[in-house]
C-alpha positions as CSV (number, residue, x, y, z in Angstrom):
1,M,-34.8,29.2,-57.5
2,I,-31.2,27.9,-57.4
3,I,-29.3,26.3,-54.5
4,G,-25.5,26.9,-54.5
5,L,-23.3,24.9,-52.1
6,D,-19.6,25.2,-51.6
7,V,-17.7,22.8,-49.3
8,G,-14.8,24.5,-47.5
9,G,-12.3,23.0,-45.1
10,T,-14.0,24.6,-42.1
11,H,-17.6,25.4,-43.2
12,T,-19.9,24.5,-46.0
13,D,-21.7,27.5,-47.4
14,V,-25.2,27.2,-48.8
15,V,-27.4,29.8,-50.5
16,L,-30.9,29.9,-52.0
17,L,-31.4,32.4,-54.7
18,D,-34.1,33.6,-57.0
19,K,-34.0,36.3,-59.7
20,D,-34.7,39.0,-57.2
21,G,-31.8,38.1,-54.9
22,L,-30.5,36.1,-52.0
23,I,-33.4,34.5,-50.2
24,K,-31.5,32.6,-47.5
25,D,-27.9,31.6,-46.6
26,I,-26.5,29.2,-44.0
27,K,-23.2,27.7,-42.9
28,V,-22.8,24.2,-41.6
29,P,-19.7,22.7,-40.1
30,T,-17.7,20.6,-42.6
31,D,-17.1,17.1,-41.5
32,E,-14.3,15.9,-43.7
33,T,-14.9,12.3,-42.6
34,N,-18.4,12.4,-43.9
35,L,-18.8,15.0,-46.7
36,F,-22.0,13.4,-47.9
37,Q,-23.7,14.1,-44.6
38,T,-22.3,17.7,-44.6
39,V,-23.7,18.3,-48.1
40,L,-27.1,16.7,-47.3
41,S,-27.5,18.7,-44.1
42,G,-26.8,21.9,-46.0
43,I,-29.3,21.1,-48.7
44,E,-32.0,20.0,-46.2
45,Q,-31.6,23.2,-44.1
46,I,-31.6,25.6,-47.0
47,S,-34.7,24.0,-48.7
48,K,-36.8,23.7,-45.5
49,N,-40.3,25.0,-46.1
50,I,-39.6,25.5,-49.9
51,K,-41.7,23.7,-52.4
52,P,-39.5,21.3,-54.4
53,K,-41.0,22.4,-57.7
54,A,-39.8,25.9,-57.0
55,I,-36.1,24.9,-57.1
56,E,-34.7,24.8,-60.7
57,R,-31.3,23.3,-59.9
58,I,-28.6,22.6,-57.3
59,V,-24.9,23.4,-58.0
60,L,-22.3,21.6,-55.8
61,S,-18.7,22.6,-55.3
62,T,-16.9,20.0,-53.2
63,T,-13.4,19.2,-51.9
64,L,-14.1,15.4,-52.2
65,T,-11.9,14.5,-55.2
66,T,-9.2,17.0,-54.3
67,N,-8.8,15.7,-50.8
68,A,-8.9,12.0,-51.9
69,I,-6.0,12.6,-54.3
70,V,-3.9,14.8,-52.0
71,Q,-4.3,12.4,-49.1
72,G,-3.8,9.3,-51.1
73,L,-7.1,7.9,-50.2
74,T,-8.2,6.6,-53.6
75,P,-8.9,2.8,-54.1
76,D,-6.7,0.6,-56.2
77,F,-7.3,0.6,-59.9
78,G,-5.4,-0.4,-63.1
79,M,-3.8,1.5,-66.0
80,I,-3.1,0.0,-69.4
81,V,-0.9,2.1,-71.7
82,L,-0.2,1.7,-75.5
83,S,2.5,3.9,-76.9
84,G,4.6,2.2,-79.6
85,P,8.1,3.3,-80.6
86,G,9.6,6.7,-79.8
87,I,8.6,7.0,-76.2
88,D,9.0,4.8,-73.1
89,P,5.7,4.6,-71.2
90,E,7.6,3.7,-68.1
91,A,8.7,7.3,-67.9
92,F,5.1,8.2,-66.9
93,R,4.4,5.4,-64.5
94,T,1.6,6.4,-62.2
95,H,1.4,3.6,-59.6
96,E,1.9,-0.1,-59.0
97,H,-0.9,-1.5,-61.2
98,Y,0.5,0.2,-64.4
99,Y,1.0,-2.0,-67.5
100,P,2.4,-0.9,-70.9
101,I,1.3,-3.3,-73.7
102,R,2.3,-3.4,-77.4
103,G,0.2,-1.7,-80.0
104,A,0.6,1.7,-81.7
105,L,-0.9,4.3,-84.1
106,D,0.9,7.1,-85.9
107,H,0.2,10.9,-85.5
108,R,-2.6,10.7,-88.1
109,G,-4.3,7.8,-86.4
110,R,-3.1,4.9,-88.7
111,E,-2.2,1.6,-87.1
112,T,1.5,0.9,-87.1
113,E,1.5,-2.1,-84.7
114,P,-1.6,-4.2,-83.7
115,I,-2.5,-4.7,-80.1
116,D,-0.8,-7.7,-78.5
117,M,-3.9,-9.5,-77.4
118,E,-2.0,-12.2,-75.5
119,Q,-0.2,-9.6,-73.5
120,L,-3.5,-7.9,-72.8
121,K,-5.0,-11.2,-71.5
122,Y,-2.0,-11.6,-69.2
123,V,-2.4,-8.1,-67.8
124,T,-6.2,-8.7,-67.4
125,R,-5.4,-11.8,-65.2
126,K,-2.9,-9.8,-63.2
127,L,-5.3,-7.0,-62.5
128,K,-8.2,-9.3,-61.6
129,S,-6.0,-11.3,-59.2
130,A,-5.2,-8.0,-57.5
131,G,-8.9,-7.3,-56.9
132,I,-8.9,-4.4,-59.4
133,R,-12.4,-3.3,-60.5
134,H,-11.7,-0.1,-62.5
135,V,-9.2,0.5,-65.3
136,G,-7.9,3.4,-67.3
137,V,-6.7,2.8,-70.9
138,V,-4.6,5.3,-72.8
139,G,-3.1,5.2,-76.3
140,K,-0.5,7.8,-77.5
141,F,-2.5,9.0,-80.5
142,S,-6.0,8.2,-79.4
143,A,-7.0,11.8,-79.8
144,R,-6.6,11.1,-83.6
145,N,-8.1,7.6,-83.6
146,P,-9.5,5.9,-80.5
147,I,-9.7,2.4,-82.2
148,H,-7.0,0.8,-80.0
149,E,-8.5,2.1,-76.7
150,Q,-11.9,0.9,-77.8
151,K,-10.6,-2.6,-78.7
152,V,-8.9,-2.8,-75.3
153,R,-12.1,-1.7,-73.6
154,D,-14.2,-4.3,-75.4
155,A,-11.8,-7.0,-74.3
156,L,-12.0,-5.8,-70.7
157,R,-15.8,-5.3,-70.4
158,K,-16.6,-8.6,-68.8
159,S,-13.7,-8.4,-66.3
160,F,-14.1,-4.9,-64.8
161,R,-16.9,-2.6,-63.6
162,K,-15.8,0.5,-65.6
163,V,-13.1,1.3,-68.1
164,F,-11.9,4.9,-68.6
165,L,-10.6,5.8,-72.0
166,G,-7.9,8.5,-72.6
167,H,-9.6,9.9,-75.7
168,W,-12.5,11.0,-73.6
169,I,-10.3,13.6,-71.9
170,S,-9.3,16.1,-74.4
171,G,-8.4,16.7,-78.1
172,S,-4.9,17.7,-77.2
173,L,-2.0,15.4,-78.1
174,N,-0.1,15.4,-74.8
175,F,0.5,11.8,-74.0
176,P,2.0,12.2,-70.5
177,R,-0.8,14.5,-69.4
178,R,-3.4,12.2,-70.9
179,I,-2.1,9.3,-68.8
180,A,-2.1,11.4,-65.7
181,T,-5.7,12.7,-66.3
182,T,-7.0,9.3,-67.0
183,F,-5.3,8.0,-63.9
184,L,-7.0,10.7,-61.8
185,N,-10.4,10.1,-63.4
186,A,-10.2,6.4,-62.7
187,S,-8.8,6.8,-59.2
188,V,-11.6,9.1,-57.9
189,Y,-14.5,7.5,-59.7
190,P,-15.6,5.0,-57.0
191,L,-15.6,7.7,-54.3
192,H,-17.3,10.3,-56.6
193,K,-20.0,7.8,-57.7
194,K,-20.8,6.7,-54.2
195,F,-21.0,10.2,-52.9
196,F,-23.2,11.7,-55.6
197,E,-25.5,8.7,-55.9
198,A,-26.1,8.9,-52.1
199,V,-26.9,12.7,-52.5
200,Q,-29.3,11.9,-55.4
201,K,-31.0,9.1,-53.6
202,S,-31.5,11.2,-50.5
203,L,-32.9,14.2,-52.4
204,D,-35.2,11.9,-54.3
205,S,-36.6,10.5,-51.1
206,K,-37.5,14.1,-50.0
207,G,-39.2,14.9,-53.3
208,L,-36.3,17.1,-54.6
209,R,-36.1,15.6,-58.1
210,I,-34.3,18.4,-59.6
211,P,-31.1,18.7,-61.8
212,I,-27.9,18.5,-59.8
213,H,-24.8,20.2,-61.3
214,V,-21.2,20.0,-60.3
215,L,-18.8,22.9,-60.5
216,K,-15.7,22.2,-62.5
217,A,-12.2,23.6,-62.1
218,D,-12.7,26.0,-65.1
219,G,-15.6,27.8,-63.4
220,G,-18.3,26.1,-65.4
221,T,-20.6,23.3,-64.5
222,M,-21.7,19.9,-65.8
223,S,-24.6,17.7,-64.9
224,L,-24.2,15.0,-62.2
225,E,-24.8,12.3,-64.8
226,S,-22.1,13.5,-67.1
227,S,-19.6,13.9,-64.2
228,M,-19.5,10.2,-63.8
229,N,-17.2,9.9,-66.8
230,F,-15.2,12.9,-65.9
231,P,-15.0,13.1,-62.1
232,G,-11.5,14.5,-62.2
233,Q,-12.9,17.7,-63.6
234,T,-14.3,18.5,-60.1
235,I,-10.8,18.9,-58.8
236,L,-10.2,22.4,-57.5
237,S,-13.8,23.4,-57.9
238,G,-13.5,25.3,-54.6
239,P,-11.2,28.0,-55.8
240,A,-13.2,28.3,-59.0
241,A,-16.3,29.0,-56.9
242,S,-14.5,31.9,-55.3
243,I,-13.5,33.4,-58.6
244,M,-17.0,33.1,-60.0
245,G,-18.4,34.7,-56.8
246,A,-16.2,37.7,-57.4
247,I,-16.8,38.2,-61.1
248,P,-20.0,40.2,-60.8
249,F,-18.1,42.9,-58.9
250,C,-15.3,43.3,-61.3
251,E,-15.7,46.3,-63.6
252,K,-14.6,46.5,-67.2
253,G,-11.0,47.3,-67.6
254,E,-10.0,46.3,-64.1
255,E,-7.3,43.9,-63.2
256,V,-8.4,42.3,-60.0
257,I,-6.8,40.0,-57.4
258,V,-9.5,37.8,-55.7
259,L,-8.9,36.6,-52.2
260,D,-11.2,34.1,-50.5
261,I,-10.1,33.9,-46.8
262,G,-11.5,30.8,-45.1
263,G,-11.0,28.9,-41.9
264,T,-8.4,26.5,-43.4
265,T,-7.0,28.1,-46.6
266,T,-6.9,31.3,-48.6
267,D,-7.8,30.9,-52.3
268,I,-6.2,33.4,-54.7
269,G,-7.1,34.1,-58.3
270,V,-6.9,36.9,-60.9
271,V,-9.6,38.4,-63.1
272,L,-8.8,40.7,-66.1
273,N,-11.5,42.8,-67.6
274,Q,-14.2,40.7,-66.0
275,V,-12.6,37.4,-67.3
276,P,-10.7,34.9,-65.2
277,V,-7.1,34.0,-66.0
278,L,-6.8,30.4,-67.2
279,E,-4.3,27.5,-66.7
280,P,-4.4,26.7,-70.4
281,V,-2.8,23.3,-70.6
282,G,-4.1,21.8,-67.3
283,I,-3.6,21.7,-63.6
284,E,-1.0,19.9,-61.6
285,L,-2.1,18.1,-58.4
286,A,-0.1,15.8,-56.1
287,G,2.7,15.7,-58.7
288,H,0.4,14.8,-61.6
289,K,0.4,17.2,-64.6
290,T,-3.0,16.8,-66.2
291,L,-5.2,18.0,-69.1
292,I,-7.9,19.2,-66.7
293,R,-8.7,22.8,-67.8
294,A,-8.8,25.1,-64.8
295,L,-8.8,28.7,-63.7
296,K,-5.4,29.9,-62.6
297,T,-5.5,29.9,-58.8
298,T,-3.4,29.0,-55.8
299,S,-4.5,27.8,-52.4
300,V,-2.3,28.5,-49.4
301,G,-2.6,27.2,-45.9
302,L,-3.6,30.5,-44.3
303,G,-7.0,30.7,-42.6
304,G,-8.7,31.9,-39.6
305,D,-8.2,28.6,-37.8
306,S,-4.6,28.0,-38.9
307,V,-2.1,26.7,-36.4
308,L,0.3,29.3,-34.9
309,A,3.9,28.4,-34.1
310,L,7.3,29.8,-33.5
311,A,10.3,28.5,-35.4
312,D,13.7,30.0,-34.5
313,G,11.9,32.9,-32.9
314,L,9.8,33.7,-36.1
315,L,6.1,33.4,-36.3
316,K,4.7,30.7,-38.6
317,I,1.0,30.6,-39.5
318,G,-0.4,27.3,-40.9
319,P,-0.6,25.3,-43.1
320,G,-2.2,23.0,-40.6
321,R,-5.5,23.3,-38.7
322,R,-6.4,21.5,-35.5
323,G,-9.9,22.8,-34.9
324,R,-11.8,25.9,-34.2
325,A,-10.4,29.0,-32.5
326,M,-10.2,29.0,-28.7
327,A,-12.9,31.7,-28.7
328,F,-15.3,29.0,-30.0
329,G,-14.0,26.1,-27.9
330,G,-11.0,25.1,-29.9
331,P,-7.8,23.6,-28.5
332,E,-5.2,26.1,-29.6
333,P,-4.9,29.9,-30.4
334,T,-5.5,30.9,-34.0
335,P,-5.6,34.0,-36.1
336,T,-9.3,34.2,-35.3
337,D,-8.4,34.5,-31.6
338,A,-6.1,37.4,-32.5
339,L,-9.0,39.1,-34.2
340,R,-11.2,38.5,-31.1
341,I,-8.5,39.9,-28.8
342,L,-8.2,43.0,-31.0
343,D,-12.0,43.4,-31.1
344,R,-12.1,43.1,-34.9
345,I,-14.8,40.5,-34.5
346,A,-17.5,40.6,-31.9
347,T,-18.4,36.9,-31.7
348,G,-16.8,34.2,-29.5
349,D,-15.4,34.3,-26.0
350,Q,-12.7,37.0,-25.7
351,Q,-11.5,35.7,-22.3
352,K,-10.8,32.3,-23.8
353,S,-8.8,33.9,-26.6
354,L,-6.8,36.0,-24.1
355,A,-6.1,33.0,-21.9
356,G,-5.2,30.8,-24.8
357,M,-2.8,33.4,-26.3
358,Q,-0.8,33.9,-23.0
359,E,1.8,31.2,-23.5
360,L,2.5,32.0,-27.2
361,A,2.7,35.8,-26.3
362,A,5.2,35.0,-23.6
363,R,7.4,33.0,-26.1
364,M,7.1,35.9,-28.5
365,E,8.2,38.2,-25.6
366,M,5.2,40.5,-26.1
367,P,2.1,41.5,-24.2
368,V,-0.9,39.5,-25.4
369,V,-2.5,42.4,-27.3
370,Q,0.8,43.2,-29.1
371,A,1.2,39.5,-30.0
372,A,-2.3,39.5,-31.4
373,E,-1.5,42.6,-33.5
374,H,1.7,41.0,-34.7
375,I,-0.2,37.8,-35.7
376,Y,-2.8,39.9,-37.6
377,Q,-0.1,41.9,-39.4
378,H,1.9,38.8,-40.3
379,F,-1.2,37.0,-41.6
380,C,-2.1,40.0,-43.9
381,G,1.5,40.2,-45.1
382,E,1.6,36.5,-46.0
383,V,-1.6,36.8,-47.9
384,I,-0.3,39.7,-50.0
385,R,3.0,37.9,-50.5
386,H,1.3,34.9,-52.0
387,A,-1.0,37.0,-54.1
388,M,1.9,38.9,-55.6
389,A,3.8,35.6,-56.2
390,L,0.8,34.4,-58.2
391,V,0.8,37.6,-60.3
392,D,4.5,37.2,-60.9
393,E,4.0,33.6,-62.0
394,I,1.3,34.6,-64.4
395,N,3.5,37.4,-65.8
396,S,6.4,34.9,-66.3
397,K,4.5,32.8,-68.8
398,P,2.2,33.2,-71.8
399,L,-1.0,34.8,-70.5
400,Y,-4.4,33.2,-71.2
401,T,-7.9,34.0,-70.0
402,V,-10.9,31.9,-70.4
403,R,-11.6,33.9,-73.6
404,E,-8.3,34.6,-75.3
405,Y,-4.5,34.6,-75.4
406,L,-3.2,38.0,-74.3
407,E,0.2,38.4,-76.1
408,G,2.7,40.6,-74.4
409,H,0.3,41.7,-71.7
410,T,1.6,42.3,-68.1
411,V,-0.9,42.0,-65.3
412,R,-0.9,45.1,-63.1
413,P,-3.6,44.7,-60.4
414,N,-5.6,47.8,-59.6
415,K,-8.1,46.3,-57.3
416,I,-8.4,43.6,-54.7
417,L,-11.7,41.9,-53.9
418,V,-11.9,40.0,-50.6
419,L,-14.5,37.4,-49.7
420,G,-14.9,34.7,-47.0
421,G,-16.1,34.8,-43.4
422,P,-13.4,37.2,-42.0
423,A,-13.1,39.3,-45.1
424,P,-14.0,42.7,-43.6
425,C,-11.5,42.3,-40.8
426,F,-8.6,42.1,-43.3
427,A,-9.5,44.5,-46.1
428,R,-8.1,47.7,-44.7
429,E,-4.7,46.2,-43.7
430,L,-4.5,44.3,-47.1
431,E,-4.9,47.7,-48.8
432,L,-2.3,49.4,-46.7
433,L,0.3,46.6,-47.3
434,S,-0.4,46.2,-51.0
435,G,-1.1,49.8,-52.0
436,I,-4.0,48.5,-54.1
437,P,-7.6,49.6,-53.4
438,T,-9.3,46.8,-51.6
439,M,-13.1,46.1,-51.3
440,V,-15.2,43.5,-49.6
441,V,-17.7,41.8,-51.9
442,P,-21.4,41.9,-50.8
443,K,-22.5,38.7,-48.9
444,W,-18.8,38.0,-48.4
445,G,-19.4,35.0,-46.2
446,V,-21.3,33.0,-48.8
447,A,-20.1,34.7,-52.1
448,N,-18.3,31.4,-53.1
449,A,-21.6,29.5,-52.9
450,M,-23.3,32.2,-54.9
451,G,-20.5,31.9,-57.5
452,A,-21.2,28.1,-57.8
453,A,-24.9,28.8,-58.2
454,F,-24.4,31.4,-60.9
455,A,-21.9,29.4,-63.0
456,R,-23.1,28.3,-66.5
457,T,-22.5,24.9,-68.0
458,T,-19.3,24.8,-70.1
459,S,-17.9,22.4,-72.7
460,E,-15.2,22.1,-75.2
461,V,-15.0,20.2,-78.6
462,T,-12.0,19.6,-80.8
463,L,-12.5,18.4,-84.4
464,F,-10.0,17.0,-86.8
465,A,-10.4,16.8,-90.6
466,D,-7.9,14.9,-92.9
467,T,-9.0,15.5,-96.4
468,Q,-6.4,13.2,-97.9
469,R,-7.9,10.2,-96.0
470,G,-11.4,11.6,-96.2
471,I,-11.9,11.4,-92.4
472,L,-13.6,13.8,-90.0
473,T,-13.3,13.0,-86.3
474,A,-13.9,14.3,-82.8
475,P,-12.9,11.2,-80.8
476,E,-13.8,12.6,-77.3
477,E,-17.4,13.1,-78.7
478,N,-17.4,9.6,-80.3
479,F,-18.0,11.3,-83.6
480,F,-16.6,9.9,-86.9
481,D,-17.6,10.8,-90.5
482,K,-16.4,10.7,-94.0
483,I,-15.6,13.9,-96.0
484,T,-14.6,14.8,-99.5
485,S,-11.4,16.6,-100.6
486,S,-13.4,19.9,-100.9
487,F,-14.2,19.9,-97.1
488,S,-13.2,23.4,-95.9
489,R,-12.2,25.1,-92.6
490,E,-15.6,26.9,-92.7
491,D,-17.3,23.5,-92.9
492,A,-15.2,22.3,-90.0
493,V,-16.2,25.3,-87.9
494,K,-19.9,24.8,-88.6
495,K,-19.7,21.1,-87.6
496,T,-17.6,21.9,-84.5
497,L,-20.2,24.4,-83.2
498,A,-23.0,21.9,-83.9
499,L,-21.2,19.2,-81.9
500,L,-20.5,21.7,-79.1
501,K,-24.1,22.8,-78.8
502,K,-25.3,19.1,-78.6
503,K,-22.6,18.4,-76.0
504,A,-23.4,21.4,-73.8
505,L,-27.1,20.8,-73.9
506,G,-26.5,17.2,-73.0
507,R,-24.4,18.3,-70.0
508,G,-27.2,20.5,-68.7
509,A,-26.7,23.8,-70.4
510,S,-29.7,26.0,-71.4
511,E,-30.1,27.6,-74.9
512,A,-29.8,31.1,-73.3
513,D,-26.3,30.4,-72.0
514,L,-24.7,28.9,-75.1
515,E,-22.1,31.6,-75.7
516,M,-19.9,29.6,-78.1
517,E,-16.6,30.7,-79.6
518,V,-13.9,29.2,-81.7
519,V,-10.6,29.2,-79.8
520,E,-8.4,27.4,-82.3
521,N,-8.7,27.3,-86.1
522,L,-5.7,25.7,-87.9
523,Q,-5.0,24.3,-91.3
524,F,-1.9,22.5,-92.6
525,N,-1.3,21.5,-96.2
526,M,0.1,18.0,-96.8
527,V,2.6,17.7,-99.6
528,R,3.5,14.6,-101.6
529,G,6.3,15.1,-104.0
530,F,5.9,18.7,-105.2
531,S,2.1,19.0,-105.0
532,A,-0.6,19.3,-102.3
533,A,-2.0,16.0,-101.3
534,G,-4.7,17.2,-98.9
535,R,-5.2,19.3,-95.7
536,N,-5.2,18.7,-92.0
537,I,-7.7,20.9,-90.2
538,R,-8.0,21.4,-86.4
539,I,-10.9,23.3,-84.9
540,K,-11.4,23.8,-81.1
541,A,-14.5,25.6,-79.7
542,Q,-15.9,26.2,-76.3
543,V,-18.9,27.5,-74.4
544,V,-17.3,30.4,-72.6
545,P,-17.3,30.2,-68.8
546,G,-19.5,32.8,-67.2
547,L,-22.7,33.5,-65.3
548,I,-26.1,32.1,-66.2
549,S,-28.6,34.5,-67.8
550,G,-31.6,35.9,-66.0
551,Y,-29.8,36.4,-62.7
552,D,-27.8,39.5,-63.7
553,V,-30.2,41.7,-61.7
554,I,-28.8,40.2,-58.5
555,A,-25.3,41.1,-59.5
556,R,-26.4,44.7,-60.2
557,K,-28.1,45.0,-56.8
558,L,-25.1,43.6,-55.0
559,T,-22.7,45.8,-56.9
560,A,-24.7,48.8,-55.8
561,E,-24.6,47.4,-52.3
562,M,-20.8,47.0,-52.5
563,A,-20.4,50.7,-53.6
564,M,-22.4,51.7,-50.5
565,Q,-20.2,49.5,-48.3
566,A,-17.1,51.2,-49.7
567,E,-18.5,54.6,-49.1
568,A,-19.4,53.7,-45.6
569,G,-16.0,52.1,-44.9
570,N,-17.4,48.7,-44.2
571,V,-14.1,47.2,-42.9
572,C,-12.9,46.4,-39.4
């Protein structure tokens, strides 16, 4: 059995699955001031009366790190940056405790300027006097040779609790993004560590000593232990859960818009031929452009509990939320109240919705029912507008999926899949407005939690070979070896796949889910005078994001169920 848990802005969805299907699902209110208790409550309720040994793993998707960054709630920490000539590190300053120091390597990883140890000692004293306990260290060419970052770390060990190194992040040579990614990793680490250690301790006390996985922004998972060095990768795991929850219901050849309509936000993504579209370089969050690999998604402040307002006589929905709908005891009318007034949902107190909508309807100069219909139409129109804007954005740039680069391809959606609590209430109108066939996924209310549960563990490895220098490196894997001048691209691919397998298994993957592929295979000849002096080889490989093996029977059953729903017209 597997537990999948997805923390949303309004509710936390939890599912218990085995290979025959969905055993149990629940929703618990999300307390954003105490996400730990929210997660724990969900796990306790879903596992009640279940033998601990029967549960194989738990997969968590949370908003913890995203919220902390967006709201500026991360604790103080330090950043030390080494760049050398050619670029001013001040151009990429992240915050107050940011210190460039002297020391540099060239693009092949050779030292051109030693670290200024006296300057490092001065910076260390400054950070300690400011009460800093965690530090990020980034060198410009650390992806070629991490020696400077490691020397700085060794000098800082006794002064700080944890030091994050830039070469852990990625094999890509993007210095500004490496700074931003290390910055985010270091900033959310204390919060991430406290949260997941508390979850682990509580589960242990209840006899649930089972592997805990965390969903990443790319739709894959990693073990709780490995997430401690890469907490930033859990950013935007919520939208990734939505996409993974829709993939089983995407057919071959289809180009699908995925809409997850929640209480606070609507998450939007695109799946092409059963494969999600990827943000290839990295996500941007709160103004920070990173190297965090992620599915291409957008989250907009449109949800069932969004605030309704009039601005210059025009209706505005969201992006804020002040509580539940008035039908459920909330303080202000919401789109959910409009649904209740229109009898598109049967739960909640309709009289409270009608009474609460009176003032807004009067300002709109409409009867209450007409105002509710206008709110409903406007909500659907805004969702489609944002969805098409995402498609336009994808088509304006080089197109990547988690499997390949699609040169010259233009996305033309021919299907919309809707999930989230109110999904059936919007499907028909979304289809009318978009002109695209629209279907509600089975178990729409908890499909995101199912997507988290089904996601396989993913990893990437980038390997560099310099035959002139006789060096083979994968700095983010802490791998270094010597090679001869005869070392070939084929040798490099074989070594990369071996490192990838080791890394993926160490992060919690199973042998059955190791679908590995080479995504980059480059070789450049180095010339000295008029003859070849050696070769630079770069290989990148990944475990392809996807669904774990052995649970495909559930997807087949639910796909058949979705077809029956469509035939029966299962929409409001």
